[in-house]
N, C-alpha and C positions, 0 to 999 in steps of 0.2 A: 701483608698479613704481621710484619715483626713489629710496624709501626701501630696498628691496631691494638697487642696484645701489651705495647711500651704504654698506650694511653689508656689501658685498665688497671696498669700496675703502677704508673707516676701520674700524683694529683693535678698535673698539668704544666704548663712552662712558666708561668706567674708566680711570684710570691704569694699574691692572693690566693691561689689556687690551692696551694698547701696550707694556708693558715684555715680557708674555708672545710676542707678535710677533717683538718684538726679541730676546729668547734665542732662539727660535727659528730667525732667522737668522742670531745669530751662532753657533748650533751648525754651522752649514752652510756657515761661513765667509764669511759676505758682512758689509761694516760696514754702520752702520745710521745714518740721520739723524731721532733720535725726536721728535717734536713732540706736545703736548697742548692742546685747544684748549678749554675749562670755556666752558659756555655761557654764563656774564655773569661780571663781576671776582669770581674768584674766587682768595682768597690760599689757600686750603687744601691745593691740587692740588702745589705746587711739594715742600713740606714732605713730603705724604705719599709723591711718589714717590720722593724723595732715601733718605726711610729705607727704604721696600720695596726700594731699590739698596744700600743700607749692609747690610740684613740678608741678601740674595740675591746681590750680587756686581754688578757694571756686566754689560750684556750683551756681553761682548767691546768690540771698536772701533765704541763706541755716542757719536754728538755729541746731545746736547740744547740744540733752541734755545729758548732764556731771551727771552723778548717784554720790550722795554724801555720800558713805557710807564710807569712809575714806577719810576726808575734805583736808588732807595736798596733798594727791595724787588728790583730785578733783578742788584744788586750783592750781596745775601745768598744768591739764589738762586743763581746762581753759582759764589759759595765754596764753599758745600753741593755740587754738582753735581761741582765739580773733584773734591774731597775723597773724595768716592765713586769716583772713576774714569771720570765722565763727561766728552766733550769738552763745551765749551760755545760757543755759536754765539748770537750776541746779534741781534737782530730789533728794529730800531726806528728813529729817526731819528736822523741823524748827531751832533747836538748831544745828544743823551742819552746815545749809545753811546758816541762819543771819549774822552770821561772814564773811561770802566771799562775800558778798553782797557789804560791803565798796570799794575792788575791782575791783570789777565789777557792779558797778551803773545802767548797760545797761540791764544786764542779767536778763532772764523773769525765774519766780520760777513757780514748777508744786504744784500746789495744789490739791488733791484729794478730790472728794466730799464726798466717801467713808468715811473720817477722821472723828471723830466725833468731831473735833475742824476748819472745814473746813469755818464757815463763820465767825469765830473770826481771823483765817489766810488770810482769802479774807480783811476784816477792817484793819488788820497789813500792810497788803501790798496792798492797794488799789490805792496808786501813783506811785507802778510802775506796771514793766511787770510782768503778770501773766497769767501762763495757766491753767485754769479750767479745769481739767479730771474729766468727768460725769463717777459715777458708775452705776451698773446695780442691786443694793440691792434698795429696796422700799425707806428707810431710805434717801439715795442720793437723788434718784431722786426730793423728797420732800424738800430739802435744796437747789435744784437748784437753783429756782426762786429767793431765798432770797440771796445766794450767786453772781446771777448774777448781780442782782439790785448792789449791795454795790459795784462790781465791774464799773458796768459803772457810777456808781455813782462819783466813784473817778478821780483822772487826771492821773491812768495809761493809758496802751494800754493794757486791756483783749484781751484773746486768749480762745476761748472757745472747747475744744474739745470732740466733740461727732458725732457721725452720727445718732443720734436719730431725724427723722423727727420733732418728736413733741417737741424737747428738743431745735433744729436746728430754728423751730417758733416761740418760745417763746423769743430766743434770740434775734429775731429779732426785734419780740414787744416791749420788753422792751428797746433796743438800739434806736429805732425811738421817745419812749415815754420820754428817756432821751436825744434825742436830738443829740445822737453821732450820727457823719457823718460817712461811712464807711470806712474810711481808718485811724478812728481813735482805729480799733477792729480789731478783726477777729476770723472766723473760723478753726479749726484745724480737718480734717478729714480723715481718712484712704486711702493708694493707694488700687484703684483697688474697693473702696469700694462707693455705690452710688456714682457712677462716671455722672451721667447724670443730679443727683443733685446740685454736685460739679459743675458742668458745666454752667446751670441754676443759681445758686448764683453768679457766677462769672458775667455771664450775665448783672445780676441786679445790680452790683455794686461791690458786697460784696466784700471782700480778704478773698480769700480762699486757707491755705497752707494745702499743701499734706503731710500728715504723711507716713514716709518712712521708716520699720523696716528692720534690719539684724540682721545676727545672729544667732548659733545655739538654744542660748537660745530663741529666738522669733519663729523657728520652732516648740518646744518641748512644749512652750507655749499653741501655737497653739491646735498642735495635742492631747496634757494634755487636752481640756476642754472636758467635761460632753456633749456626743454627737458627738465629733468631731472637727474641726477648722469652725467656722461659722464669 
């Protein structure tokens, strides 16, 4: 059952599976957040993905998450992604990510709320493009409002990645209080999760970027959750 559920939430194990879903969403007018998680340290997937996009064209407004475990490799992947029309999102430790931002000033940076330095990180990046990824722990939820306020008060274009209705509502309220227009920030919500809510937000004028995940690592992560995939 867990594998069946994982199969519904993960685009597939191959690079082309994620691109196929991203292209279908883009054709319907949805911006996309694309992430591929290999089952191990696999340097082949970025080149394969970039080559496929070079041949077929970028699937609309699509951002690709680039892991920054190896900064030199991440720099190469980001350059290739940008060259074929993909937005770049760096996901990694601050000391590895920050040196890459000079070459990619428009790149987005992932900040995870379950990190102790999340609020300080948001303050440092408030003038840039940030994807705030909400965590499940209580401490992360308590930090959510502070981090959202910091980002919405800045000059950047924040994206808030959560499917929690309470956090989505809080974000909308804080954005309105800060005078933020709907095109100056965005929601990021998982593919096939709370689809009705995604449609309602978009109908109300919000930007909702659909997060599409592929790769054997994504399937393993969902199957390995306590209680199965959710």
